[in-house]
C-alpha positions in Angstrom: 26.3 -7.3 -15.4 23.2 -5.4 -14.2 24.6 -2.1 -15.3 25.4 -3.6 -18.6 21.7 -4.9 -19.0 20.5 -1.4 -18.3 22.8 0.3 -20.6 21.2 -2.2 -23.4 17.7 -1.6 -22.2 18.1 2.1 -22.0 19.7 2.2 -25.3 16.9 0.2 -26.9 14.3 2.0 -25.3 15.5 5.3 -26.9 15.4 3.7 -30.4 12.2 1.4 -30.4 9.0 2.8 -31.5 6.4 2.7 -28.7 3.0 1.0 -29.1 0.4 3.3 -28.1 -2.2 0.4 -27.3 0.3 -1.0 -24.8 0.7 -0.5 -20.9 2.9 -1.9 -18.3 2.2 -2.4 -14.7 4.6 -3.6 -12.0 4.3 -3.7 -8.2 4.7 -5.7 -5.2 3.3 -8.0 -4.3 2.8 -8.8 -7.9 -1.1 -8.7 -7.7 -1.6 -6.0 -5.1 -4.6 -3.7 -4.7 -2.7 -0.8 -6.5 -3.0 -2.8 -9.6 -6.5 -3.9 -8.9 -7.4 -0.3 -8.4 -5.9 0.6 -11.5 -7.6 -1.8 -13.9 -10.7 -0.1 -14.5 -8.6 3.0 -16.0 -6.6 0.9 -18.3 -9.5 -0.6 -20.4 -8.7 1.6 -23.5 -5.6 -0.3 -23.9 -5.5 -3.4 -26.0 -2.4 -4.9 -24.5 -2.1 -4.8 -20.6 1.1 -6.4 -19.4 1.8 -7.3 -15.8 5.1 -7.8 -15.0 6.1 -9.9 -12.0 8.9 -10.2 -9.5 8.3 -13.6 -8.3 8.0 -16.9 -10.5 5.8 -18.4 -7.7 2.5 -17.1 -8.0 -0.9 -17.7 -8.1 -3.1 -15.7 -10.5 -6.1 -14.0 -8.7 -9.7 -14.6 -9.9 -10.1 -10.7 -10.5 -7.6 -10.3 -12.8 -9.1 -9.7 -16.5 -8.4 -12.0 -19.2 -6.9 -9.4 -21.5 -4.0 -9.1 -19.3 -0.7 -10.7 -20.3 1.9 -11.9 -17.5 5.5 -12.1 -18.0 8.4 -11.9 -15.3 9.8 -8.6 -14.8 13.4 -9.9 -15.6 13.0 -11.5 -18.8 13.3 -11.1 -22.4 9.4 -10.6 -22.9 9.5 -8.4 -19.8 12.0 -6.1 -20.9 10.6 -6.2 -24.4 7.2 -5.1 -23.0 9.1 -2.3 -21.1 10.8 -0.7 -24.1 7.7 -1.0 -26.4 5.1 0.3 -24.2 3.6 4.0 -24.2 2.9 4.1 -20.5 4.4 2.4 -17.5 3.1 2.5 -13.9 5.1 1.1 -10.8 4.8 1.1 -7.2 8.4 0.1 -6.3 10.5 1.5 -9.0 11.3 -0.3 -12.3 14.9 -1.2 -12.5 18.0 0.6 -10.8 19.5 2.6 -13.6 16.4 2.8 -15.6 16.2 6.1 -17.4 13.2 7.9 -18.6 12.5 9.1 -21.9 10.8 12.3 -23.2 7.3 12.1 -22.1 5.8 12.8 -25.6 7.1 9.2 -26.4 6.8 7.1 -23.2 5.0 8.2 -19.8 6.3 6.7 -16.6 4.1 7.1 -13.6 5.2 6.2 -9.9 2.3 5.2 -8.0 4.4 4.3 -5.0 2.9 1.9 -2.5 1.2 4.2 0.1 2.0 7.6 1.6 5.1 7.1 3.6 5.4 7.6 7.5 8.8 5.8 7.6 11.9 7.6 5.9 12.2 6.7 2.2 14.3 8.0 -0.4 16.3 11.2 0.3 15.0 11.0 3.8 17.3 8.5 4.2 20.4 9.2 2.3 21.2 11.0 -0.9 21.1 8.3 -3.4 19.8 7.6 -7.0 16.0 7.5 -6.8 13.8 5.9 -9.5 12.9 7.9 -12.5 9.5 8.9 -13.5 7.2 11.8 -15.0 4.7 11.8 -12.3 3.8 10.6 -9.1 0.7 11.1 -6.8 0.0 12.5 -3.2 -3.2 12.5 -1.1 -2.7 15.8 0.6 -0.8 19.0 0.3 1.6 17.9 3.0 2.4 14.4 1.2 3.0 16.6 -2.1 5.8 18.1 -0.3 6.9 14.8 1.4 6.9 13.1 -2.0 8.8 16.1 -3.8 11.4 15.8 -1.2 11.7 11.9 -0.9 12.1 11.8 -4.7 14.0 15.1 -5.4 11.5 16.1 -8.0 9.6 19.4 -8.8 6.5 19.6 -7.0 4.8 20.0 -10.1 5.4 16.3 -10.8 3.5 15.3 -7.6 -0.3 15.3 -8.7 -3.0 15.7 -5.9 -5.4 12.7 -5.9 -6.3 9.6 -3.9 -4.5 6.1 -4.3 -6.1 3.6 -7.0 -6.3 1.1 -4.2 -8.6 3.4 -2.2 -11.4 3.0 -4.6 -11.7 -0.7 -3.3 -12.7 0.7 0.0 -15.9 1.9 -1.1 -19.2 -0.1 0.1 -20.1 -1.6 -3.3 -16.9 -3.7 -2.8 -18.0 -5.1 0.6 -17.1 -8.7 1.0 -19.2 -11.2 3.1 -16.5 -12.4 5.6 -19.0 -15.0 7.3 -18.4 -13.2 10.9 -21.0 -11.8 13.1 -20.7 -8.8 15.4 -18.1 -6.1 15.3 -14.9 -6.9 12.9 -11.6 -5.3 13.7 -8.9 -5.7 11.4 -5.1 -5.6 12.9 -2.4 -4.8 10.1 1.0 -4.2 11.9 4.2 -3.3 10.1 7.3 -5.1 10.3 9.0 -4.8 13.8 12.8 -5.9 14.3 12.7 -8.2 17.5 14.3 -7.2 20.8 12.9 -10.4 22.5 12.1 -13.8 21.1 8.4 -13.6 22.4 7.6 -10.1 20.9 4.1 -10.0 19.4 4.1 -6.7 17.0 6.0 -4.8 19.7 4.4 -6.3 22.9 6.7 -8.4 25.1 4.9 -11.5 26.6 1.6 -10.9 25.0 -1.2 -12.7 26.4 -3.4 -13.5 23.3 -5.9 -15.7 25.1 -6.9 -12.9 27.5 -7.3 -10.6 24.3 -9.3 -13.3 22.8 -11.6 -13.7 26.1 -12.1 -9.8 25.9 -13.0 -9.8 22.5 -15.4 -12.9 23.0 -17.3 -11.0 25.8 -17.7 -7.9 23.4 -19.0 -10.0 20.3 -15.9 -8.9 18.4 -13.7 -10.7 16.0 -10.1 -9.6 15.3 -8.5 -10.5 11.9 -4.8 -10.2 12.1 -2.6 -9.9 9.1 1.1 -9.9 10.1 3.7 -8.3 7.7 5.0 -10.9 5.3 8.5 -10.7 7.0 7.0 -11.8 10.3 7.7 -15.4 11.2 4.3 -16.3 12.7 2.7 -19.8 12.4 -0.9 -19.1 11.4 -1.8 -22.7 12.7 -0.8 -21.6 16.5 -4.0 -19.3 16.4 -6.7 -21.6 14.8 -8.1 -22.7 18.2 -8.7 -19.1 19.3 -12.5 -18.4 18.9 -12.2 -14.6 18.2 -8.8 -14.1 16.7 -7.9 -14.9 13.3 -4.7 -14.9 11.8 -4.4 -14.6 7.9 -2.1 -14.5 5.2 -1.9 -13.5 1.4 -3.4 -17.3 0.6 -6.7 -16.2 2.4 -7.5 -13.4 -0.2 -7.0 -15.9 -3.0 -9.0 -18.5 -1.5 -11.9 -15.9 -0.8 -11.5 -14.4 -4.4 -11.0 -11.1 -2.8 -8.2 -8.9 -2.0 -6.8 -7.0 1.1 -8.5 -3.8 0.4 -11.9 -5.1 -0.3 -11.8 -6.8 3.0 -10.4 -3.8 4.7 -13.5 -1.7 3.3 -15.9 -4.6 4.8 -14.6 -4.0 8.5 -15.7 -2.0 11.4 -12.4 -0.9 12.6 -8.6 -0.6 11.8 -5.7 -1.1 14.4 -2.2 -0.6 13.1 1.2 1.1 14.5 3.0 2.7 11.6 1.5 1.3 8.5 0.5 3.8 5.9 -2.8 1.8 5.3 -4.4 4.1 8.0 -4.1 7.0 5.5 -6.1 5.0 3.2 -8.7 3.9 5.8 -9.5 7.4 6.6 -11.7 7.3 3.5 -14.2 5.0 5.2 -14.7 7.5 8.0 -14.5 4.4 10.4 -12.7 4.2 13.8 -8.6 3.8 13.7 -6.7 2.6 16.7 -2.8 3.0 16.9 -1.3 0.2 18.6 2.2 1.5 19.6 4.0 -0.3 22.6 7.3 0.6 21.5 7.1 3.9 19.5 10.5 5.2 20.9 12.3 2.1 19.7 10.6 2.3 16.6 11.3 5.9 15.8 15.1 5.5 16.6 15.5 2.4 14.6 13.4 2.8 11.5 13.1 6.6 11.4 10.0 8.6 10.7 9.4 11.6 8.3 9.5 14.8 10.5 7.0 16.6 8.5 4.5 13.6 9.0 5.4 12.4 12.4 4.7 15.7 14.1 1.0 15.6 13.0 -1.6 14.7 15.4 -3.1 11.3 14.6 -6.8 10.6 13.8 -7.2 8.0 16.5 -6.8 6.6 19.9 -3.1 5.5 20.6 -2.4 2.5 22.8 0.8 1.9 24.3 0.4 -1.1 26.7 -1.8 -4.6 26.9 -3.7 -3.1 29.8 -4.7 -0.2 27.9 -5.8 -2.1 25.2 -8.1 -4.2 27.4 -9.6 -1.2 29.0 -10.2 0.4 25.6 -12.2 -2.8 24.4 -14.2 -3.1 27.5 -15.4 0.5 27.6 -16.0 0.7 23.9 -14.3 4.0 23.3 -16.4 5.8 20.8 -13.8 7.9 19.2 -13.5 11.7 18.6 -15.6 13.5 16.0 -12.6 15.7 15.5 -10.7 12.7 14.2 -12.1 13.1 10.6 -10.8 16.6 10.4 -7.5 15.7 11.8 -7.4 13.0 9.2 -7.6 15.3 6.2 -4.0 16.4 7.0 -3.2 13.0 5.7 -6.1 12.2 3.1 -7.5 15.3 1.5 -8.4 13.2 -1.6 -10.2 10.3 -0.7 -10.4 8.2 -3.9 -8.3 8.2 -7.2 -9.3 10.2 -9.8 -7.7 9.3 -13.0 -8.6 12.4 -15.0 -6.1 14.2 -12.9 -3.1 12.2 -14.2 -4.7 12.3 -17.7 -4.9 16.1 -17.7 -1.5 16.6 -16.5 -0.1 14.5 -19.4 -2.2 16.2 -22.0 -1.2 19.5 -20.7 2.4 18.7 -20.9 1.7 17.5 -24.4 2.5 14.0 -23.7 0.9 11.0 -25.6 
């Protein structure tokens, strides 16, 4: 059924005239920061179409009134795709969707971050989403994205990610917290033990809270959406906050605006650390189970061999010592970070120049 649908969509896409004033964006989550970062560059379009993967959504306050929302897999969603002159996506459009000549319709793959974990052809040889251009934040990642999607390196444009523009100081959010603020963003961890906590076994969260309290520090934790952690279990902790997507909706903000407002980032294998390099703030890597994770998920060889721009923590005791002694970090970390992020912020003219240079619309 899906193959038949894509055959129909691809056939109609070849025939139907494109609207030069219509642009389509689709991402995951539906209203993610990549969309928010792109919106200022879409103002020349009279019709901005946001295609959603979920029917259960809350429209964020920052979404402009001139945006129209449709379910991705709907008549109006598909009609928007085949009539738009430009399409942006972060996770592909539809399996089997075929691009046209870029003089008629330009498809741009923003992806959802520079990958550490294996993606695309790094996993296996299989069809990848089609596009005319994608982006990369450094020369190393230009090669990685080219290999991952099996495209000519000329299709990989060097610039920052649109969401990184939200990390700028003029987007700072008042979080209503005093003292130092640390944001912990772990990736999804497949569990070995029932009581695993982001890779730690038998993690003592109360001990961590006590250490944070002594240091006048608040730790905000946003688990991966797949993590089954009850936020209510952490409400009694004075210096540890557990949040989810609803927090951003209630605060009328977004993940990257909050991220740009904190003092330090903790993560493990999330590519968010690459974006955070743009802030010149401290990054700490919490990796208690690195061997298991590398064997289970697999990391991209070209990237996993690079030195990290921050301290690596592998045990609870190391974590507490790190907090107690206020590790100042290493001045060389900024230079190390340039391997991952040579282009701090998104520059839309780079994409526009490439499109015009190719004689596209």
